[in-house]
N, C-alpha and C positions, 0 to 999 in steps of 0.2 A: 527602561529596565523592567524584567518579567516579575510579575507577581500574581497570586491567586486571587480570584474576585468573587464576591457574592453579591453582586448586583440584582439579580433576580431572584427572588425567594423560591427555594427549592430546585433551582434549576443547576447551581454551583455545588458541589459539596467537596470535602477535604479529600486530597490525594491519598492519603494512609488508609481511605475507607477500604480499599480492595485488597489491602495486605490479608493473604490466605493463612488462615490458621490451622496447624497440623491436626489431624483426625486419626487416631490408632496408631498401633506401634510402627506399622510400615511408613506412614507419613512422616511421624516424628524421627524416623532413621534416615529418610531420603535427603532432607536439608544438609545432613552432614555429608553425605555422599556427594550431593550435587550441589556446588556452591553457587547458589542463586537465590533470589527473593525479589518479591515486588519492590521492597526498598532498595535493594541494589540497583534495580533496573531504573527506579525513580532516581538515584543518586548520579548515576552515569549519564541519563539524560539532561539533568540539570546542567552537567558540565557542558554538554551540546548546546543547550539553549543559551546559555550565557554568551555565545558567539553571536547573537542577535543584536542588531545595532537599533532596529526599529522597536517601537512600543509594541508588546505582545502581552496576551493574557493566556495562562495555562490553567485548565480546570477539568473536573468532571462534567459532563453534560447527563443527568439521569433521564433514562427514558421511562415511560409508562409502566413497562413490565419489570422494572426495578434493574434492568441492564444499566451500566454506566459506559459512556464514550468518553475515552480521554482526548480532550481537544485543545488544539494551539491556535489561538487567533492573532495574526499579526497586522499592525496597522488598523485595528478597531475603529479610529477615528475618521477614517475615509470612507464614508458612507455614501458618496455620491455616485459612485459607479457599481456594476455587478462584481460581487465578490468572486474570487477565484477559489474553488474547493478542490483540493489535492488529495488523491486517494491512492496509498501506497501499495506495493506489490507483496506477494507472499514472502513472509517471514521478516517483513520491515515494519516501519514504524515512523511517527513524525519526525524522528531525529535524523532520518537519512534524507531529509529536504533541506539541511541546513546550508547547503551551498546554493539554494535557490530562494530561500524565503525573503531574505532583506530585499533583494532585486525584484521579485515578483510582487512585493507588497509596496513598492515605492508610490503607486499612484492609485492602489485600491486595496481594500480588506482582503486578506488571504486567511482561510480556515484550512486547517489540516487537522485530521484525527486518525487514533490507531482503529482500525477496523475492528468490529467485534470479533472476540476470539484470539486478536494479536495485540502485541504491544502492553500496555497498561490498562486496556479496556476489559471490560467483564468477559469472562470466558465459560459462557453457558455450554450446554449441551447441544449441538445442532443435530437436525433430522439426519438420518444416514442415507437417504436417497439424494441423489444430484439436484434434481429440482428443488426439492425441500430445503436444502443447505444453501443454495443460491437465493432462494427467496428470503431466507432468514437473512442473510447478508443485506439484500436490497431493502427490505422492509426495516431494518435497523437505520440503513442510511437516509431513508426518506422520514423515519420517526426523528432521527437526530436534526435533520433539516426542519422540520415542522417545530421541534422544540427551540431550536435557535433561532426561529423567526426569519428565515432566510426565505423571501419570495421567488427568486430566481438565482442562478448563478452559472457561472463557467466552470464545467465540470471536467476535470483532467485525472485520469486513472493510468497509472503505470503496471503492467503485466496484469497479475491477477486483478489489480485495482482497474485496469482498462477493460477487463472483462466485465466486471461488477458495475462499472460506471455505465457501460453500453446496455446491460441488462435493466439498470435503473433508468435509462433514458428511453428505452421500448414502454416502460410501465408509467413513467411520469415525464413524458416531453415537454410539458408546460412549464417545467421548473429548469431545463437546460437551455442557456442561450447559445452555447457553443460545446460540443463534445470534444476533448483533446485526448487522443489515446496514444500512450508512449509505450512503444514496443509491447502493445497488448498480447497477453496469454489467451490460449483456449478459441482462438476464431476458426483455423482451417479444420476441415476433415482429415482424419489421419490416412496418409497415403497407402493403398494396397501395395504398392511397389516400394520395397525396402530402401532401393536407390535413390528415392525421392525424399527420404526421411533425413533431416538435418540432426546431425549429431549432438545430443544434449552437452552441457558444460561439463567439463572434466571433473569439477567437484562434485556434481551429482552421480555421475557414474562411479566414482568413488564410493558415496555413501551407499548406493545400490548394491555394490558388490559385497559391502559390510552386512547391510540389514535386509535386502532383498524386498519384500512386500509390505515391510513396516511403514508406519509414517515417515514421511519424507527426511525429516529433521530428529528422528528418534535416537540417532547416534550421540547426538549432543547430550541426551538425556542420560543414556546407557553409560556413556564415557565418565559419569562422575566428575572427578576433579581434573580429569583431563579435557574436558569438554571445551574450555576457553582456549586452550592450545590448539584444539582440532579447528577453530573457526579462523584461527591464524594460519593453520596450514592448508586448510581447503581454500581460504578465500584471502590470501596475501593481498589481492588486488583492492580490497577495500581500504587498506591502510594507505595505498598510494593515492587512491581516488581523493582522500580526504586530507591529504598531507599538508595542503596549505592552512588547515585549521588545527590539525592536531599531529604532534610527532610522535606522540605514544600510541597505545592500545584502545585509546577512548572508543573507537568505532567498532573494532572488533569486541570489545566487550559489550557494547550496547547491543550488537547482534546476538552474541551468545545469552544475555540476559531476557532479550525479546522472545527467544525460541527454547529456551530451557524451562520455561514454566509448563504449566498444564496445557497440552497440545489441542487446545479448543478449536481454534480456527484452522489449524493444521489438518486436524481429522476431518472437518468441513472440507477443506480443499481436497484432500485423498478421495472423498466421496464423489466430487465434482471431475476428478480427472480419470482419464483412461490409461494415460501413463503421463509422465510429466510434462510433455510437451503438448498435450491434446486433452481437451475437454469431452466428457461424455455427450455433453450437448452443445456441440460447436457454434460458436456465436455467427459465423457466416451463414448459417441456416437460418437466423433470424434477424438479421441486421437489416433487412427490408422493413421490418416491423416498426422501425423508428419512424416517427412523423417526418414527411419530406422536408418541412421547413427548418429541421435541426441541423445546422452545419456541423460537419466533421472534418478534423485535422487528425491525421495518422502520422506521428513522429516515431522513425526507427534508428537505431544505431547501425550504421553501414556494416559492422562487423558482429552483428548480432546473432544467436543461434534460432533466434525467432524467424519464420517464415515472413520476409518483406513483401513478397508478392500478394499477400492478402489485402494491401492497401488497393491496389489495381481491382482486385475481386470484388471489393466493397462498392468502388466506382462504377464497375459494371452492374452491380445489384441496386444500385441508386442513382439511374440516369438522370433523374430530374431533381436531384439535391446537390447542395455543395459537398463536394468530398475533395480533400487535398491530401496527399501522401507525399512524405520527403524523408530522406535519409540524412543524417549527420556523420560527417567523415570523423575518423578517430575515435568513434564511440562504439561501445558494445551494448548488452541489453541494458544496463543503468546509464542511459543516454544522459540524464539529469547531474550524474556524478562524472562521468567520464568527460564531457565537453560543457560544463555547467554555464559558461558564458555564452556561447552560442545557443545552448538550449533555451537559456532565460530569455535572449534576445527574440528568439522564435515565439515564444510564449507570450511575451509582452507585446510583440505585434499582432499575435492573435485577439489578446485581450482588448488592445487598443481598437481593432476592427469592430468589437461588439459595443463599447462606449469609451 
């Protein structure tokens, strides 16, 4: 059963510490217009984490710069094997791994956390240039690892999380036993031929038609009390993906509250992207910088909008390294939720190959 822990002095702080206080007349008016708060995000996340069967700890990890990273550790007692660390994608949070956490923590400790600027973690102001924003994310992951006392890890990242996990592995290869990239965002260079560009997801095109060049999810905040309904309208697939656990709108509510707060990480993501599907600093131009002895597995959904040929291009750039790419049938971008049993089995196999 989950509980807050304070086993190491100064490392864990109470969850309510990040509740944002209104400042000025505009801030005090907005909560009435925008039906969200960190407390509401905390409550809906608690409903999700109640589904966990394995022992878990949920707490804030305080970084030296005063930022706090919301962290969930499952099976903390299993210390004999290399832990698995899972990094969510854009607009996500720890709750979206609920279909995977029990299975993937059956034989080893699993850590997942809300990226800086997302979910329940601190939402600081990021640098506005793409390299500075990326470095801020990567530095926060390394400082989190150091504070947690994790010597090395199997590092898994989905979408934006895959991009950041790769950037992390370039800078800190000695900490990564195996890099698992799940439908990673931001790898290919943007094609010059429009016919080679895969169409972005329908929900994103709808948002862009409304808000143009604003932050990607600004529509949720502008919509005020209609925001929660927009999540259900644009992303009805999420309710279906998690139907085995939730018959109600728990997941839609979670996604709304994750993204209706101060758009800190979202603004950083906007600085890093050229358009939604491409990065200003494409990872394919840098993947060769990862140390040769770091193995990489790339997992794609067969029906994803992400360019799956990236896996083969990574193989070509790392001829003397282990690189495996694979597609999971019946899955789109959110592979871990579309086909959780197959996904869990694949990741377990990779983890077992490490130790």
